[in-house]
C-alpha positions in Angstrom: 0.0 0.0 0.0 1.0 3.6 -0.6 0.6 5.1 2.8 1.0 8.7 4.0 1.6 9.3 7.7 0.3 12.8 8.4 1.9 13.8 11.7 5.1 11.7 12.2 5.5 12.3 16.0 5.6 9.5 18.5 2.4 7.8 17.5 2.5 8.3 13.8 6.2 7.7 13.7 5.9 4.4 15.6 3.1 2.9 13.5 4.4 4.3 10.3 7.8 3.0 11.1 6.4 -0.5 11.7 4.5 -0.4 8.4 7.6 0.8 6.5 9.8 -1.8 8.1 7.3 -4.5 6.9 7.7 -3.3 3.3 4.8 -0.9 2.9 5.5 2.2 0.8 5.3 4.8 3.5 5.9 8.6 3.3 6.0 10.7 6.5 4.7 14.2 6.7 6.6 16.1 9.4 8.2 19.4 10.0 11.1 21.2 11.7 14.0 19.4 13.4 12.2 16.0 13.3 11.8 16.2 9.5 15.5 17.3 9.1 16.7 14.4 11.3 14.7 11.8 9.4 16.0 13.1 6.1 19.6 13.0 7.2 19.8 10.1 9.6 16.5 8.2 9.2 14.1 7.2 11.9 15.1 5.3 15.1 12.6 3.6 17.2 13.5 2.1 20.6 10.8 -0.3 21.6 10.0 -2.8 24.3 8.9 -5.0 21.3 12.2 -4.7 19.5 14.3 -1.7 18.4 14.6 -0.8 14.7 15.9 1.9 12.4 14.7 3.1 9.0 17.3 4.5 6.5 16.5 6.1 4.2 13.1 7.5 5.1 10.6 9.2 2.7 9.7 12.4 4.5 8.4 15.8 3.5 6.6 18.8 4.8 4.7 19.4 1.6 1.7 17.0 1.0 1.2 18.4 -2.5 4.4 16.7 -3.6 3.4 13.2 -2.6 0.6 12.5 -5.1 -2.4 10.3 -4.5 -2.1 7.6 -1.8 -4.1 4.5 -0.8 -4.4 5.4 2.9 -3.6 8.3 5.2 -2.8 7.6 8.8 -3.5 10.7 10.9 -1.1 11.1 13.8 -1.4 14.8 14.7 -2.9 16.1 17.9 -6.7 16.3 18.0 -6.8 20.1 17.8 -4.7 20.0 14.6 -7.1 17.7 12.7 -9.1 20.4 10.8 -6.0 22.1 9.5 -4.4 18.8 8.6 -7.5 17.8 6.7 -7.2 20.8 4.5 -3.5 20.0 3.8 -4.4 16.4 2.9 -6.6 17.3 -0.1 -3.8 16.8 -2.8 -3.3 13.2 -1.6 -7.0 12.2 -1.8 -7.9 10.1 -4.8 -11.3 8.4 -5.5 -10.4 5.4 -3.3 -8.2 6.9 -0.7 -9.3 6.3 2.9 -8.2 8.1 6.0 -7.7 6.6 9.5 -7.6 9.0 12.4 -6.0 7.8 15.6 -6.6 10.9 17.8 -7.7 10.9 21.4 -11.2 12.2 21.5 -14.4 11.6 19.5 -14.6 14.3 16.9 -11.8 13.6 14.4 -13.9 11.5 12.0 -16.6 14.1 11.8 -14.1 16.9 11.3 -12.3 15.0 8.5 -15.6 14.0 6.9 -16.7 17.6 6.8 -13.6 18.6 4.8 -12.7 15.5 2.8 -16.1 13.8 2.4 -17.7 11.1 4.5 -16.8 8.3 2.0 -13.1 8.6 2.7 -13.1 8.5 6.5 -12.8 5.5 8.8 -12.9 5.6 12.6 -10.0 4.5 14.7 -8.1 4.5 17.9 -4.8 3.3 19.2 -3.0 2.5 22.5 0.6 2.7 23.4 2.9 4.7 25.6 5.6 6.4 23.5 7.4 9.8 23.3 9.9 11.7 21.2 13.4 11.3 22.8 15.0 13.6 20.2 14.4 14.6 16.6 14.2 11.4 14.5 14.2 9.2 17.7 11.0 7.7 19.2 10.9 5.6 22.3 8.1 3.1 22.8 8.2 2.5 26.6 5.0 0.8 27.5 1.7 -0.9 26.5 1.7 -3.5 23.7 0.6 -1.3 20.8 -2.8 -1.8 19.3 -5.1 -0.3 16.7 -8.9 -0.6 16.5 -10.6 0.5 13.3 -13.9 0.3 11.4 -16.3 2.0 9.1 -18.4 4.7 10.6 -21.5 2.5 10.2 -19.6 -0.6 11.4 -19.8 -2.4 8.0 -17.0 -5.0 7.6 -15.9 -3.5 4.3 -13.2 -4.7 2.0 -11.0 -1.7 2.8 -11.1 -2.2 6.6 -10.2 -5.9 6.2 -7.4 -4.9 3.8 -6.1 -2.5 6.4 -6.4 -5.0 9.2 -4.3 -7.5 7.3 -1.7 -4.8 6.5 -1.3 -3.9 10.2 -1.0 -7.6 11.2 1.7 -8.2 8.5 3.6 -5.4 10.1 3.4 -7.0 13.6 0.8 -4.5 14.9 -2.0 -5.9 17.0 -5.2 -4.7 15.2 -8.9 -5.5 15.3 -12.2 -4.5 13.8 -14.5 -4.3 16.9 -18.2 -5.1 16.5 -19.0 -1.4 17.2 -16.2 1.1 16.6 -18.2 3.8 18.3 -18.3 1.9 21.5 -14.6 1.2 21.2 -13.9 4.9 20.7 -16.1 5.9 23.7 -14.3 3.4 25.9 -10.9 4.9 24.9 -12.4 8.4 25.5 -13.6 7.4 28.9 -10.2 6.1 29.8 -8.1 9.0 28.5 -10.4 12.0 29.3 -10.8 11.3 33.0 -7.1 10.4 33.3 -6.1 13.6 31.5 -8.3 15.8 33.5 -7.3 14.3 36.8 -3.6 14.5 36.1 -3.7 18.1 34.8 -5.9 19.5 37.6 -4.0 17.7 40.4 -0.6 18.1 38.8 0.2 14.5 39.9 0.9 11.2 38.2 -1.8 8.4 38.1 -0.3 6.6 41.1 -0.8 9.5 43.3 -4.4 10.5 42.5 -5.7 6.9 42.3 -4.3 6.2 45.8 -5.8 9.2 47.7 -9.5 8.4 48.6 -10.5 12.0 47.8 -9.0 12.1 44.3 -9.9 8.5 43.6 -13.5 9.4 44.2 -13.1 12.5 42.0 -11.9 10.3 39.2 -15.0 8.0 39.6 -17.2 11.1 39.5 -15.5 12.2 36.2 -16.1 8.7 34.7 -19.7 8.8 35.8 -20.2 12.2 34.0 -18.8 10.8 30.8 -20.9 7.6 31.1 -24.0 9.7 31.5 -23.2 11.7 28.3 -22.6 8.4 26.5 -25.9 7.0 27.6 -27.7 10.2 26.5 -25.9 9.9 23.1 -27.2 6.3 22.8 -23.8 4.6 23.0 -24.2 1.1 24.6 -21.2 1.0 26.9 -20.7 -2.0 29.2 -22.6 -1.9 32.5 -19.3 -2.4 34.3 -17.4 0.3 32.3 -16.5 2.3 35.4 -15.0 -0.7 37.2 -13.2 -1.7 34.0 -11.5 1.7 33.6 -10.6 2.0 37.3 -9.0 -1.4 37.1 -7.0 -0.2 34.2 -5.9 2.9 36.1 -4.8 0.6 38.9 -2.7 -1.4 36.6 -0.7 1.5 35.2 2.8 2.4 36.4 2.8 4.8 39.4 4.5 7.6 37.5 2.4 7.4 34.3 0.9 10.6 33.0 -1.3 11.4 30.0 0.1 13.5 27.1 -2.6 16.1 27.8 -1.3 16.4 31.4 2.3 16.7 30.1 1.4 19.4 27.6 -0.4 21.5 30.2 2.5 21.3 32.6 5.0 22.2 29.8 3.0 25.2 28.7 2.2 23.7 25.3 -1.1 23.7 23.4 -3.1 20.7 24.6 -6.2 18.7 23.8 -8.3 20.5 26.3 -11.1 21.2 23.8 -11.0 17.7 22.4 -11.2 16.0 25.7 -12.6 18.0 28.7 -14.2 20.5 26.4 -15.9 17.7 24.4 -17.5 16.3 27.6 -18.9 19.8 28.4 -20.2 20.4 24.9 -21.8 17.0 24.5 -23.3 17.3 28.0 -25.0 20.6 27.0 -26.1 19.1 23.6 -27.8 16.1 25.3 -28.9 18.0 28.4 -26.6 16.2 30.8 -25.0 18.0 33.7 -21.2 17.8 33.8 -20.1 20.1 36.7 -16.8 18.4 37.4 -15.7 18.6 33.8 -16.9 22.2 33.6 -14.8 23.0 36.7 -11.7 21.3 35.2 -12.2 23.0 31.8 -12.5 26.5 33.3 -9.6 25.9 35.6 -7.2 24.9 32.8 -8.5 27.4 30.2 -6.1 30.2 31.2 -3.1 28.0 30.8 -4.4 26.8 27.5 -5.0 30.3 26.2 -1.5 31.3 27.4 0.0 28.4 25.5 -1.7 29.5 22.4 -0.6 33.1 22.7 -4.1 34.4 23.3 -3.5 35.4 26.9 -0.6 36.7 28.8 0.2 36.5 32.5 3.1 35.8 34.8 4.0 32.5 36.4 
């Protein structure tokens, strides 16, 4: 397959690297020092599942020079999706399909609005990885997986083709019976974790251990579950217990990328995660007071990171 990885950071770089290593025709769309490093030295991935390097690497910052591709893997942050979708237009042919792997729920709809519903799949992924340096990705935890499907849950030829492609690359992948349920379960996991870490400024091992903040996490999960129910998403009855058990299994020092971005003063996925709970709650007439508190508390830092607000430390 001719595959474009739009956003070749830790997630896009890891999965795109695995696909390229397996022999797929992969081109990475990146920028800045990371792009320069890949062009000169290739891509290095240190992984708990086996280290590998790619040299040379097809990489560019100009999607218009790539031509039409079979599939686009979207690895940018959730808040970057609309702009990325506009830049993807030159790569979209009649049969091109796009797989977003963002945290959150809104990427498929955002991509569909710009590129056309017929091109867009739904997807999610799981792994713990980070950029150690330009051109160097570290996969430090979680056996990586991808879940994908058509927006209407049809088991189409293209999702089966993509499933087989991932499996040939050694990537654990599946087509769940209901991709919307799978996305909401991931959203449940990541949104509450992100909000708790960012508002308490503490790793998961700390806030899950204190009775007060553990109960706060449960309250956050209950708000999201109420929104999902109002939206008509049939999540498991024991979803809260499932997610809390997952939190208990994570390393004590684990933090979500949203949390790390807030602490570092970088633009974050505040709108795509906490903001999404608030917006969907309003849309479906569900009260979400805890998420509204977290959203309003973090908003000044978010606006400062985006250059829209100035204040001292």
